[in-house]
C-alpha positions, 0 to 999 in steps of 0.5 A: 312095900309095894308088891311084897306081902307080909308073911305071918306065922302062927303056932296053933295050939287049939282048933279055935286058933286055926279057925281064926286064921282061916277066917282072917285069910278068907276075909283079907282075900275078899272071899265070901263064906258061901263062895269058899264053902262051895269050893270046898263042897261043904255047907256055909254053916259048917265053914262058919262053925270051923271059923268060929272054932266049934270043935268037931269029933275028928278035929278034937281027936286030932288036936288031942293026939297032937298035944299028947305027942308034943307036936306043934302045928305052925301055919304060915300065910299071907293076907290079901293076896288072892293071886297066890290062891291056887285053889284047894287041894 
């Protein structure tokens, strides 16, 4: 399977699920928390809280709205491919 990376798809029902995906992808690409936090213009502590699924007021409201409306959030990602990283938009 050289040259091909596995694609993963996860249904996100809680913010904690999304934080786990962010953490797994970051680690698989060899990106340190402080590097990503700097790229995102946030503190390392805030990124750590996001990855650990600590709810914030805004994210809690977002997931309440998604759940109330029956909206399913699905995330597709690859692990370990830093070359496909086109930056944060």
